[in-house]
C-alpha positions as CSV (number, residue, x, y, z in Angstrom):
1,M,116.5,123.9,87.8
2,N,113.8,121.2,89.1
3,E,115.5,117.9,90.1
4,L,114.0,114.7,89.3
5,I,114.9,111.8,92.1
6,L,115.1,108.9,89.4
7,I,115.7,105.0,91.5
8,S,117.2,102.5,89.6
9,H,118.7,99.3,90.0
10,V,120.6,97.9,87.4
11,V,121.1,99.6,83.5
12,N,117.7,99.4,81.4
13,A,116.7,100.9,77.9
14,S,113.7,101.9,79.7
15,V,115.5,104.6,81.5
16,S,118.5,105.2,79.1
17,E,116.0,105.3,76.1
18,G,112.9,106.6,77.1
19,F,112.4,108.1,81.0
20,L,115.6,110.0,80.8
21,P,115.5,111.7,77.4
22,A,112.1,112.6,78.2
23,A,113.1,114.1,81.8
24,C,115.6,116.0,80.0
25,K,113.0,117.1,77.3
26,L,110.9,118.5,80.4
27,G,113.8,120.7,81.5
28,L,114.7,118.2,84.5
29,N,117.9,117.7,86.4
30,V,118.2,113.9,86.7
31,V,119.9,112.6,89.7
32,L,120.4,108.8,89.5
33,L,120.3,106.8,92.8
34,T,121.6,103.4,92.4
35,D,123.2,100.5,93.8
36,C,124.7,99.6,90.8
37,A,126.5,103.2,90.6
38,Q,129.7,101.7,88.6
39,Q,128.0,100.1,86.1
40,Q,125.6,103.2,85.6
41,R,128.7,105.3,85.6
42,Q,130.2,102.8,83.2
43,H,127.3,103.1,80.5
44,F,126.6,106.6,80.8
45,S,130.4,107.1,80.0
46,R,129.8,106.3,76.6
47,E,129.3,109.1,73.8
48,G,125.8,109.2,71.3
49,L,123.7,108.3,74.4
50,A,120.3,110.7,73.9
51,A,120.6,111.7,77.5
52,Y,122.7,111.7,80.5
53,P,121.9,111.8,84.2
54,H,123.1,115.3,85.9
55,E,124.4,113.0,88.6
56,I,124.8,109.2,89.7
57,V,124.4,108.6,93.3
58,D,125.3,105.6,95.3
59,C,122.7,104.2,97.2
60,D,120.9,101.3,98.9
61,V,118.1,101.7,96.9
62,F,116.5,98.8,98.4
63,N,116.4,100.5,101.9
64,P,113.4,103.3,101.8
65,L,115.3,104.7,104.8
66,A,118.6,104.9,103.1
67,V,116.8,106.4,99.8
68,I,114.6,109.4,102.5
69,E,118.4,109.9,103.9
70,A,120.2,110.4,100.5
71,I,117.4,112.6,99.1
72,T,117.2,114.8,102.4
73,E,121.0,115.6,101.7
74,R,120.3,117.3,98.4
75,P,120.6,121.0,98.4
76,R,117.0,121.4,97.8
77,P,113.8,119.3,97.7
78,P,113.2,117.6,94.6
79,A,110.3,118.2,92.0
80,A,109.1,114.2,91.7
81,I,110.2,111.0,92.9
82,F,110.0,108.1,90.2
83,S,111.3,104.5,89.4
84,N,110.4,102.3,86.6
85,S,111.8,99.2,88.6
86,D,109.8,96.4,89.1
87,H,111.9,95.8,92.6
88,L,112.0,99.5,93.6
89,Q,107.8,100.5,93.4
90,T,107.6,100.3,96.9
91,V,110.8,102.0,98.1
92,T,109.7,104.8,95.8
93,A,106.1,105.2,97.0
94,M,107.5,105.6,100.7
95,A,109.4,108.0,99.7
96,A,107.4,110.2,97.7
97,A,104.8,109.9,100.2
98,Y,107.7,111.2,102.9
99,F,108.2,113.9,100.7
100,G,104.7,115.2,99.9
101,L,105.0,114.6,96.4
102,P,102.6,112.5,94.0
103,G,103.1,109.1,94.1
104,K,101.7,105.9,94.2
105,D,100.2,104.2,97.2
106,W,102.7,101.9,98.8
107,R,100.1,99.4,100.0
108,V,99.5,98.9,96.2
109,T,102.5,98.9,95.1
110,Y,103.4,96.0,98.0
111,R,100.5,93.8,96.8
112,A,101.2,94.1,93.4
113,K,104.5,92.8,93.6
114,N,104.2,90.0,96.5
115,K,102.5,87.9,94.4
116,A,100.9,85.9,97.1
117,Q,99.7,89.1,98.6
118,M,98.1,89.8,94.8
119,R,96.5,86.6,95.1
120,A,95.0,87.2,98.8
121,Y,93.6,90.6,97.9
122,L,92.0,89.4,94.5
123,Q,90.4,86.8,96.7
124,Q,89.2,88.4,100.2
125,H,87.7,91.2,98.0
126,G,85.8,89.0,95.3
127,I,87.7,90.2,92.5
128,D,89.4,87.6,90.3
129,P,89.6,84.3,93.4
130,L,92.3,81.4,92.2
131,W,93.7,78.9,94.0
132,H,96.9,79.6,95.4
133,V,99.4,78.5,98.5
134,S,102.7,79.8,99.4
135,V,105.1,77.3,100.2
136,S,108.9,77.6,101.6
137,D,110.2,73.7,102.0
138,A,109.2,70.5,101.8
139,P,107.2,70.1,105.2
140,S,105.0,73.3,103.8
141,L,104.7,71.7,100.1
142,A,104.1,68.0,101.2
143,S,100.9,69.9,103.5
144,A,99.9,71.5,100.3
145,M,100.1,69.1,98.0
146,A,96.8,67.0,98.5
147,D,94.9,70.3,97.3
148,V,97.3,71.3,94.5
149,P,95.5,71.3,91.1
150,F,97.2,69.6,88.6
151,P,98.9,71.0,85.8
152,C,99.9,74.0,88.1
153,V,102.2,77.1,87.6
154,V,105.5,77.4,90.3
155,K,106.7,80.8,90.5
156,P,108.9,83.3,93.1
157,R,106.7,84.9,95.2
158,E,108.6,88.1,94.3
159,G,109.9,87.0,91.2
160,V,110.0,88.7,87.5
161,A,111.0,88.4,84.3
162,S,109.4,84.6,84.1
163,E,112.5,83.3,85.8
164,Q,112.4,80.5,87.6
165,V,108.6,80.0,86.5
166,Q,107.7,77.0,85.3
167,L,104.9,74.5,84.6
168,A,104.4,71.2,86.8
169,R,102.2,68.4,85.3
170,D,102.0,66.1,88.2
171,A,103.1,65.8,91.9
172,A,106.4,64.3,91.2
173,G,107.4,67.3,88.9
174,L,106.0,69.7,91.4
175,E,108.5,68.2,94.1
176,R,111.7,67.5,91.5
177,Y,111.4,71.3,90.5
178,C,110.9,73.1,94.2
179,A,113.7,70.7,95.4
180,S,116.0,72.3,92.6
181,L,115.1,75.8,93.7
182,W,115.2,74.8,97.0
183,H,118.6,73.4,96.8
184,R,120.1,76.5,94.9
185,Q,117.9,79.1,97.4
186,P,117.1,77.5,100.7
187,G,113.9,78.9,102.2
188,Q,112.7,80.7,98.9
189,T,109.0,81.4,99.0
190,L,107.2,80.1,96.0
191,L,103.9,80.4,94.9
192,L,101.6,77.6,93.4
193,E,98.5,78.4,91.2
194,P,96.4,76.5,88.7
195,Y,97.7,76.6,85.1
196,L,95.3,78.9,83.2
197,E,94.6,77.7,79.8
198,G,94.2,80.2,77.2
199,E,96.4,83.3,75.5
200,L,97.9,86.0,77.0
201,Y,97.4,89.5,76.6
202,T,98.5,92.7,78.4
203,L,96.8,96.3,79.5
204,E,98.6,99.4,79.5
205,T,97.1,101.8,81.6
206,L,97.8,105.4,83.0
207,G,96.0,107.2,85.7
208,D,96.2,110.4,87.6
209,G,94.4,109.3,90.4
210,E,91.6,110.5,89.5
211,R,91.2,109.1,85.8
212,L,92.3,106.0,84.3
213,E,93.1,105.6,80.7
214,V,93.8,102.3,78.6
215,L,96.3,103.0,76.1
216,G,95.8,100.0,74.4
217,G,98.2,96.3,75.1
218,F,99.8,93.3,73.5
219,K,98.7,89.7,72.8
220,V,101.8,87.8,73.7
221,K,103.1,84.6,72.3
222,L,105.2,82.3,74.9
223,S,107.7,79.9,74.8
224,S,106.4,76.2,74.9
225,P,105.7,74.9,78.3
226,P,107.4,74.1,81.2
227,G,109.1,77.3,80.5
228,F,107.2,80.9,80.0
229,V,109.6,83.1,78.2
230,E,107.8,85.7,75.8
231,L,108.8,85.3,72.2
232,Q,106.4,87.7,70.6
233,A,104.4,90.6,71.4
234,D,102.0,92.1,68.7
235,W,100.0,95.6,69.5
236,G,96.3,95.6,69.4
237,T,95.0,92.8,71.7
238,G,91.7,92.6,69.7
239,L,89.4,92.3,72.9
240,T,85.6,93.3,73.1
241,P,84.7,96.3,75.1
242,S,83.3,94.0,77.7
243,Q,86.5,92.2,78.2
244,Q,88.7,94.9,78.0
245,A,86.3,96.9,80.7
246,R,86.6,93.3,83.5
247,V,90.2,93.9,83.3
248,V,90.0,97.4,83.8
249,D,87.4,96.9,86.9
250,Q,89.6,94.0,88.6
251,I,92.9,96.5,88.7
252,V,90.6,99.4,89.8
253,R,89.2,97.5,92.5
254,F,92.7,96.2,93.2
255,G,94.0,99.7,93.9
256,I,95.4,100.6,90.7
257,G,94.8,104.7,89.6
258,F,98.1,106.8,89.7
259,G,101.0,106.5,87.3
260,A,101.7,103.7,84.7
261,C,100.5,99.8,85.0
262,H,101.5,96.8,82.9
263,T,98.7,94.3,83.4
264,E,99.1,90.7,82.1
265,F,95.8,88.4,81.6
266,V,94.9,85.1,80.2
267,L,91.7,85.2,78.0
268,T,90.3,82.3,79.3
269,A,86.7,80.3,77.7
270,A,85.3,82.1,80.9
271,G,86.7,85.7,80.2
272,P,89.9,87.3,81.6
273,R,91.8,85.8,84.6
274,L,94.2,88.0,86.1
275,I,98.3,87.0,85.8
276,E,100.3,89.6,87.3
277,I,99.8,93.7,87.9
278,N,103.2,95.1,87.7
279,Y,102.7,98.5,88.7
280,R,104.7,100.5,86.3
281,S,105.6,100.8,82.8
282,I,106.3,97.6,80.3
283,G,109.6,96.7,80.0
284,D,111.4,94.6,77.3
285,R,111.3,97.8,75.0
286,R,107.9,97.2,74.5
287,D,107.6,100.8,76.4
288,L,109.4,102.3,73.5
289,L,107.6,100.2,70.7
290,M,104.4,101.2,72.4
291,Q,105.5,104.9,72.2
292,E,106.0,104.7,68.5
293,A,103.1,103.1,67.8
294,L,100.8,105.3,69.5
295,G,102.6,108.1,68.2
296,I,102.4,110.1,71.9
297,D,105.3,111.4,74.3
298,Y,104.6,108.4,76.6
299,F,107.7,108.4,78.9
300,A,106.8,112.4,79.2
301,A,103.3,111.7,79.8
302,V,104.3,109.5,82.8
303,L,106.8,111.7,84.2
304,R,104.1,114.7,84.0
305,L,102.1,112.8,86.3
306,H,104.7,112.6,89.0
307,L,105.0,115.8,88.7
308,G,101.8,116.5,89.7
309,E,99.8,117.5,86.3
310,A,96.3,116.3,85.8
311,L,96.2,113.2,82.9
312,K,95.3,114.7,79.2
313,P,93.8,112.6,77.0
314,V,95.8,110.6,74.9
315,Q,95.0,111.4,71.2
316,A,96.7,108.4,70.1
317,R,97.0,106.7,66.1
318,A,96.5,103.4,65.2
319,R,99.7,101.5,63.8
320,A,100.2,98.0,63.8
321,A,103.6,97.1,66.1
322,A,105.2,93.9,66.8
323,I,108.2,92.8,68.6
324,R,109.9,89.3,68.4
325,Y,112.7,88.4,70.8
326,F,115.3,85.9,69.3
327,T,116.4,83.3,72.4
328,L,119.6,81.6,73.4
329,P,119.4,77.5,72.4
330,A,121.7,76.3,74.5
331,E,124.5,77.4,77.0
332,G,127.7,78.4,75.6
333,T,129.9,81.3,74.5
334,I,129.1,83.7,71.5
335,A,131.4,83.5,68.8
336,A,129.7,85.3,66.5
337,A,126.6,87.4,66.3
338,P,124.3,89.5,63.7
339,A,124.6,93.3,63.6
340,P,122.2,95.8,64.4
341,F,120.1,97.0,61.2
342,R,117.1,99.1,60.1
343,H,114.8,98.5,57.2
344,D,112.6,100.6,55.9
345,E,109.9,100.0,53.1
346,A,106.6,100.9,51.9
347,R,105.5,102.5,55.4
348,M,106.3,99.9,57.4
349,S,110.1,100.4,59.3
350,L,111.8,97.3,61.3
351,R,114.6,97.5,63.7
352,Y,116.8,94.8,65.2
353,Q,119.3,95.0,67.8
354,P,121.5,92.6,69.4
355,L,121.2,92.5,73.2
356,R,124.3,89.9,73.6
357,E,128.2,90.6,72.1
358,A,130.5,88.3,70.7
359,G,132.2,86.9,73.2
360,E,129.9,86.8,76.4
361,Q,129.2,83.6,78.2
362,L,125.7,82.7,78.9
363,V,123.7,80.2,81.2
364,L,120.0,79.1,80.3
365,S,117.8,81.0,82.7
366,H,114.4,80.2,81.0
367,S,113.4,83.8,81.3
368,N,114.4,87.3,79.3
369,R,118.0,86.7,80.5
370,D,118.4,84.4,77.6
371,Y,117.2,86.9,74.9
372,L,120.4,87.8,72.2
373,G,118.3,90.0,70.1
374,V,115.3,92.1,69.6
375,M,113.7,93.0,66.6
376,T,111.0,95.8,66.6
377,G,108.4,96.3,63.5
378,I,106.1,99.4,62.9
379,G,103.6,99.5,59.6
380,C,100.2,100.4,58.2
381,D,99.0,96.7,58.5
382,A,99.6,93.6,61.1
383,E,99.6,91.0,58.5
384,L,101.9,92.2,56.3
385,L,104.3,93.8,59.1
386,D,104.5,90.2,60.5
387,E,105.3,88.7,56.9
388,F,107.6,91.5,56.9
389,M,109.7,90.7,60.1
390,T,109.7,87.3,59.3
391,R,111.5,87.7,55.8
392,H,114.2,89.6,57.7
393,S,114.2,87.1,60.5
394,Q,115.5,84.4,58.8
395,G,118.9,85.8,58.3
396,L,119.7,86.1,61.8
397,K,122.4,83.2,62.9
398,W,124.5,82.8,65.9
399,D,127.2,80.6,66.5
400,I,127.2,79.5,70.3
401,R,130.3,77.6,71.4
402,P,130.0,74.9,74.2
C-alpha cells in the first residue's frame, strides 16, 4: 500500500478529522512525522476516532535534513509528502522536492510564512505595496518611529493565530507593547504596518500548478481592538467578480499555484488589501465546515494534488454556513463547561463542540488559544441560520474560577 508522509506538529482537527480520514479513504498508509510523538500517540490511543495513522515517527520536523533522513529510512519511497501545519510548509516543500514529489515551491512558502518577506515581495513587485518595517529592539524601534503611521499593527514576523498581534494607536503605546514582548522574548523580530480600515475576508483556493480554482471564502468578525481574535466567520464573501479577481491576481503574482491556500484580506474603500497569505488550508475547524458547505470531499481533493493528480473542476453546492468561537473572558480555572450537542431543525444543522474541559487552567493569550468552544451551523438561508445559532448560543455558560 502506498505511504503518505504526513508531517505534523501538535494534534489538530484538520489532521485528525480531515486529512487523516481522507488519506485512509484513498487507500494510503499514513506515516505521521512529528516532534510531539507522545502527545500524538496519546491522542490516537483513544477509541472512536474516524481514522488512525499507520505509524507515528518521532522527528525534528522543523529541520528539513531530519525530515529527509527520516523518510530515507523508510523501506520504500513515499507516494506523497504533505503537511497542513502553518510552521512546516517550507520543510515539507523541501522534502517533497528532494524526493521528486509534487509539492509547493519552498521559496514561496518561506516568503508567505515570513510576514516581512511577504510585504517586501509584494512591494518590490508592485503587487500590493504597503509601508512596513521590522524591529527587534528598542534602538531599531526608535530609528523607525518617525515613519510609523498611526494607528499601526504590531505582529510577530512569523506568528500564527493572531497571537501577540495588537493595534498601537500612538508612539507611547507602541513602545510599551514592543517592550513587553521583548521582555518575554528578547530580540524577537516584530513587523509594523498600517492598520487597514475595513471588513476582513478570506479566499480559499486550490491549484495544481496549472489551474487555480476559487472555492469561496468567509466574512470574518473580529474582537474589538487592540486584539484581533476571530470570533465568527460566515461562508460566502459577497464580493464582486472584480474584487475577487483582484485578490486572485495578487496571490498568483506572489507565486501561489499549487495545493491549498488561505488568503486573508481587508476590503478597504480603495479595494481589497492583503493581510496574510497562508499557503495551506484554512484551520480552526473552518476547513471542516467548508467541506460540508460545499458538499465536496475537500481533504481528499487536496491530497490528490500531492499525489500528482490534476485538479478536477469543483462541483459545489451553495449552502449557508457559519462558525462561532466562544472565548475565555478572564484567566482562571474552568470549574464547569457546556457539554457538546447537536440540533437539527427545518433543513438547518447546528453542532457545538467544547475545546476546553473542566479542570483546565487557562491564561489569556488574545489569540485563538483562548477559544473555549466552537459552534458550526449549516442551513439553506444565512439569516435564518444566524438566528438559529444565536438562539442556541444563549444557553452556553462557563464557570471560570480565579
